[in-house]
N, C-alpha and C positions, 0 to 999 in steps of 0.2 A: 211132195217128194220126200222119200225117206232115205236118209244116209245110212250107209253101212257102218257098223261099229268101228271098224278100222279107220275109215275116213273121218269119222267124228273125232277120234282120238288125235288124228293128225291135225285136225282143224283147231282143237283146243291147244295143242302144243304150239302151233304157229301163233295163235293169239297171245299166248303167254310170252313168247319170245318178243313179239312186237311191243307188248306192254313194258317188258323189262328194258328194251332198248330205249323206249320213250322216257322211262323213268331215269335211265342213266344219262340221257341227253339233258333232261330237265335238271338233274342234279349238277351236271357239269356247268350248265348255264348259270345255275344259282350260286355255284362256288366261285365264279369268276370274280366276284367282289370280295372274296374272303382272303385276308392276309394275316399271317401270324405276326405278332409284335413282341419284341424282346428288348432288353436294355443291358448294356455292359455293366459288369460288377467288379468292384475292387474290395478285396478282403485282406486282412492281416494274417500272416502265416499262423496256423493254429486256430483260426477263427472258423466261422460258419458262413458259407456262401449260399444265398437264396437265388435260384434261377426261376424266372416266371415267364411263361409264354401265354399270350392272350389273343383271342379271336373275337372281334366284335359281333360278327354274324357267322354262325356255324350251323349247318343242317346235319348234325350228328356225324360229322367227319372226325376221324381219329387224330390225336396229337401225339407227338413223340419227341423225347429229348435224347440226344446222343452226345458223347464226349469228343474231345479233339481227335481221338483215335477212331472215330466213327463207330464206337460201340454204343449200342442202344442202352440207355439207362432206364427209361420208363416209356411204355407204350400205353397211353391212356393211364389207367390206374394199375397197370400190371408192371411189376419190377422185372427188368430183364438182366441186369448185371448184379452178380453177387458181391456187393460191397456194403458192409454194415454202416459205412459213413453216409451213404446216400439214402434219403428217406423221402416219401411222398408227403407233400404239404397240402395240396389240393388238386383234385381232378374233376373236371366237368367238361361240357361241350364247348365252353368259352374260355377255359383256363386250365393249364397244366403247370403246377409249381412244384419244384423239388428243392431239397436242401442238401448241401455237402458239408459235413462237419469235419473238424480237425484238418483243415485244408493245408496241404503242403505245396512247396514250390513246383512239384511235378504236376499238380492239378491245373497249373496255369495253361491257358490256351483258348481256342475258339470252340464254343458249344453251339449245337444246332438244334433248333426247334422245327419240326416238320409237320405240315398240315397235309393229310393224304387226300387231296383233291385230284382232279385229272386236268393238268399235270400236278405233281406234288409241289407245294410251295414251302419255302424254307425262310428262316430268319436266323441271323447269327448274333451271338452274345459272347463278348470276349471277357474271360475271367482273368483279372490281374491279381497276383498274389504278392504282397509286400513282405520283404524279408526284414525282420526286426533286428536292429543292431545290438550286439552284445554290450554289456556294461563296459565302459571305457576304463583303461588302466594307464597310469602315468609311470613311465620308467626313466632311468637316468638320474634319479635324485639320490644324492648322498647327504648325510647330515652328521655334523654341521658342515657348513661351507664357509671358507675364509673370504673375507672381503677382498674384492678384486679378482677372484677366480671366475672363470667362464663356466656357465651352466647351460646344459643342453637337455631339456626335458621333452619327452615324446609321449603323446597321447594317442592310443590306438584302439580301434573297435572293428570287429568283424561281423559278417553275416547280414549286412544291410543290402536292401534292394528296393529302390535304386540306391546309389552310394549316399551315405550319410554325410552331414555337414558337421565339422568340428570347429569350435571357437574357444579361445583362451581368455580368461579374465583374471585380473589381479585386484583383489579387494573390490569386486563388483564392477571394475572398470575394464572394458575390453581391450585386449592387446592385439594390435593389427599386424605387426611385423612378424609373421610366422610362415613356415613352409608346410605346404599341403601335398599329400601323396595318396593316390588312389590305385589299388591293385585288384584285379579280378581273382576271386577264389577258385579253388580247384574244381568246384561243381559248375563253374562257368555261368552261374546265375547270380550269385551274391558278390559283394565287394568288401575288401578290407581297406579302411582309410586310416591315415595317421597324420598328425600335425606336430611339428617340432618348434619349440620355443627356445631361442638362443639369446642369452644376455649375460652381462657381468654382474656379479653379486655386489650389492651395495648395502651399507649399514641401514639405510632407510627401508630395505626390503625385509629386515628382520621381523618376524612375526606376521608377515604378509601371507594371505591365503591365495594360492593359485588354484584356479578352477578350470577343468577341461569339460566343456559342455557339448554334448552330442544331440543334434536336432535331426528329426526324421518324421516323415508323414505318418509312419506307423505308430508313433509314440503318443498321438492324440494331444499334442501341445504340452506334453510333460517330458521335458528333456532328461536324458541320463547325464549325471554329473559325477566326476571324480575330482577330489580335492587333495591338496598338499600344502602344508604349512611350512614356510621357509624358516630356517634357523641359520642366521649369519653371525659369525664371530668376527670381531673387529677390535682394534686397539682403543684404549680409553680416550675420551674427549674431556679435557680438563678446563675448568673456569673458576676464578677466585672472586668471591663476593665480599665486599667490605661493609661493615655496619656503620662506619663513620666516614663521611665524605670530606670532612675538614678536621682532622685530629689535632688536638692541642696538648701541650704539656700538662701532665697531671690527669688527663682523661684516660679512658680505656678504648680498645678497639678489638673487634672480633673479625677474623678472616676465615671464611668458609670456603673450603675447596670442594667444588662439585665435580664429580667424575662419573662418566657414563661409558660403559664398555661391556662387551660380552666375550668371555665370562666376566662376571662382576669384578671390578678391580680390587686389588688388595688394599689394606690401609695405606693412606697416602704418607709421603715423606715430606716434612717441612725443613727448609734450610734458609739461611740468611747470608747473602753475599757469598754464596758458594760453600759455606761451612755450616757447622751446627749452630743451633740457636744459642746465643751467648749468655742469656740469663734465664735459666730454666725456672727460677722462682717466680718471675713475672711473666714469662712466656710459657704458657701451658697448652699442650696439645691434647685434645680429647677427640679421638677418631679423626674426622676430617676438619675439625675446627681448631684454629689457633687463636688463643686469647692473650692479649698483651695489656697489662694493667700499669697505671702510673707512668704514662708515656713521658719520655724525655728525648733530648736531641740525639743521644747515643743510639736510639732505636731507628733512626733514619737508615734506609738501605733498601736492598732488593730482596724480597721474600719469594721463594720458589716453592711451588707445590708440585709434586711428582706422583703420578699414579701408574700402575702397571698391572698387566694380567698375562696369561700365558701367550697371548698373541704379540704383545709388545708393550712399550711404555710411552708416556707422553707427559709434558709438564707445561706450566704457565707461570708467569711472574707478576708480582705486584710491588710497585715502588711506594714505600712509605715515607712521607715527609711530615714531621711533627712541627707544628707552628707554635711561636711564642705568643701567648695571649696578650702580654703587656705591649709588645711591639705593634701588635694589631690594634690595640686600644689607642696608642699614641698617634696612629695614622688616621684615626677616625675623625679628628677635628679639622677645621679649615686651615690651610697653609697661608698665614698672613704675609709671610715674606714673598711668597710667589705672587700674591695679589698686589702688594705694593710695587714690586718690580714691573708688573704689567701696566699699572697706572702711570708710573714715571715714564715709561717708554712712550705711552700714548701722549702725555703732555709735551714731552720733548719734540716729538714728531709734529705735533700741532703748531708749536711756536716756530719751528724752522720753516714750516710751510707758509706761515703768515709773513715772516721777514722776506723770504724769497719773492713772494707775490708783490709786496710793496716796492721793492727795488725794480722789479720788472715794469710796473706801471709808471714809476717815475722816469725811467729811461725812454719810454715809448709814449709819452703823453701826447705829442703832436708837433707840427710845424706850422709857421705862418709867415706871411710876407710883411716886412716892415713898411712903414709909411715913407721911408726914404729910399730912393734908388741911388745908384752910383752917380756921384756928382751933384746930388740935390743940395748939398751944403752951399754950393756956389750960386743958387738961385736968389734973386733979389728979394723975392717975397714968396709967400706960401702958395699962391695960385700958380706961379711959375714953376715951383718945385713939383706941384701935383701934375702939371702938364708935362713936364720933363719926365716925370716918373711913368705916366701913362704911355708916352711915346717910346720910351726905351724899355718897356716892360718885357717885350718879347725876348730881347737879347741880354737883358740885365741879369746879373747873378742874384739869386734869392738870398736874402739875409735870414738866417735861422737863429733862433734864440732857444737855448736849452736851460732848463732849471735843474740844478743838481742839489 
C-alpha cells in the first residue's frame, strides 16, 4: 500500500510529537531526584560574598541565581544584571557559583537558586552583612583633674551591626561598674553604642591608662581600642626619715623630708618648735635634708617639715630627744642595792613563816585521857582506882594536859 505524500508528512509529524512528549516525561521523571543545594553566607561590609548552588544529579537542566528583589543575576553562564560587582566564578551542569564584591548593607537578604525542572525547584541562601564599628572615641576628659573631683568619661562607636560590645580597662584590669547605651542609627540597620565610666579622681589614679575596648564579630578577634592617660593633681604627702634612731650628745643626725605631690612640691620649710632653726651653724638645710651636728640637750624639741604646691600644703613632725651617753653607761651595770633588798625581804618572810608554823603545831599537838578519873585519889589501891575509872569513864570529865 502506498501512502500519499501529505499523509506521510502528517505521520512523521505525529511521530515527532510522540517522541518529544516521551522525552519530556522521561526528563521530568529523571529530574524528580534533583534538588539545588545552597548555604547561608556571612560577610563583612566591604568584603566579597561567594554564593554557590550545587546539584548532585543534573541532566542538562539550567541553573539561575536571583537577588532578594527577584532580579536574575546569572542564568547558567549568562549575566543578566548589569552590576560590575557581580561576577561568575563557575558554571556547569552541577554548579553555579557567583561572587559579589564590595558588599554593602543593602545587599543583605535572601538569594534564590532555581533549577528549571518541571516543576521548578529552588533553594534559598541568606546573605548576612556585618557592619564594622567605627574607631571608638573617649569624651568628657579634662586634664589635669584635681583629686576628689568626679570624672565622667564616655566611649562611643557607631556603624556596628549587630550592636558592638564596649568594655573599660584601667591598667589592663577590667572596670565593671559602667553604664551601657545602644541606639539605632538613621539607616535603621546599624547601631551606635556608648559606655560611660563614672568615678572620683584619686592620687593613685595619676598616670593610670584608661582603655575603651570595642569587640565585634566583624573585627576578627582584633578589637578596636581607644586610650587615655589620667593626670591627677593632689596635695603633697610628707614623711620624715631619721638617720639615727638613738641620737646621743656629740653625735650628728640627718633628717630627710620626703614629699610627693603633683605638681612637684616646692622646696620644703624646716622649723623647730614652731619657729626658725635656732642654730644655723650646726643646723644646715640642704634642699629637703636637715643636718644637725654636735648634738646637745638644747636640740631637743619638735621639728616640722612643710611642703606645698599649687594645690595645697601638708606637713609632718619629728620629735628629737638627745640622750646622755654617760647616764646610759651608768645604768648598764647591775643594781646591787635592788638585789640586796630583794634578798632581805625573802629571808624575812621565810623566818616569819617558820615561827608561825611552830606556834601552831605547839598549840594543837593533841589531847589524851589521864590515868586518873574523878575521885580516883580516894581508892585504897591501884586496881580499885582503875575499876572506878572504867566505871565512870562515860560520865567523867576528861582531863586534858597542854604543853606550852
